[in-house]
C-alpha positions in Angstrom: 1.7 -2.9 -16.2 0.2 -0.4 -13.8 1.3 2.8 -12.0 3.4 2.1 -8.9 1.0 3.8 -6.5 -1.9 1.5 -7.7 0.3 -1.6 -7.3 1.5 -0.6 -3.8 -2.0 0.1 -2.7 -3.3 -3.2 -4.0 -0.5 -5.0 -2.2 -1.2 -3.2 1.0 -4.8 -4.3 0.8 -3.8 -7.9 0.1 -1.4 -7.9 3.1 -4.0 -6.3 5.3 -6.8 -8.7 4.4 -4.6 -11.8 4.7 -4.1 -10.8 8.3 -7.8 -10.1 8.9 -7.2 -6.5 9.9 -9.7 -3.8 9.1 -8.9 -0.5 7.4 -10.1 1.2 10.6 -7.7 -0.7 12.8 -4.7 0.1 10.5 -5.7 3.7 10.1 -6.2 4.2 13.9 -2.8 2.7 14.7 -0.9 4.9 12.2 -2.9 8.0 12.9 -4.8 8.5 9.6 -8.5 8.4 8.6 -9.8 5.1 7.3 -11.0 6.9 4.2 -7.4 8.0 3.5 -6.2 4.4 3.8 -9.0 3.3 1.5 -7.7 5.8 -1.1 -4.2 4.5 -0.6 -5.3 1.0 -1.2 -7.2 2.0 -4.4 -4.1 3.9 -5.6 -5.9 7.2 -6.0 -3.6 9.2 -3.7 0.2 9.2 -3.5 1.6 7.9 -0.3 5.0 8.7 1.4 7.7 6.0 1.8 7.5 6.8 5.5 3.8 5.9 5.7 4.4 2.7 3.6 7.1 1.6 6.1 4.7 2.3 9.0 2.2 0.0 7.3 4.8 -2.7 6.6 5.8 -2.7 10.2 2.2 -2.8 11.5 1.3 -5.6 9.2 4.5 -7.5 9.8 5.2 -8.1 6.2 8.2 -8.0 3.9 9.2 -5.2 1.5 8.6 -7.4 -1.4 5.0 -8.0 -0.2 4.3 -4.3 -0.8 6.8 -3.0 -3.4 6.2 -4.5 -6.9 9.1 -5.7 -9.0 10.2 -3.1 -11.6 8.8 -5.1 -14.5 5.3 -4.7 -13.1 5.5 -0.9 -12.9 4.5 1.4 -15.7 6.8 4.3 -16.1 7.6 6.9 -18.8 10.4 4.7 -19.9 8.5 1.5 -20.6 5.2 2.6 -22.0 
């Protein structure tokens, strides 16, 4: 199990690379720096739900492509 922001970031990277889109392209289209997107994908910074939905729409993927199932997420209740 991993923290949710790390799993979401990893899933964003997988979805982006499957579509052969660069970090710079995604970042430019949603108005952020490529370095910030890199940190999102590594799970080192928290990201708003609004920003995640922008990325989902841009990448034309499904919610379950980005959001992990609860059993994969490490929380204070299942450590």
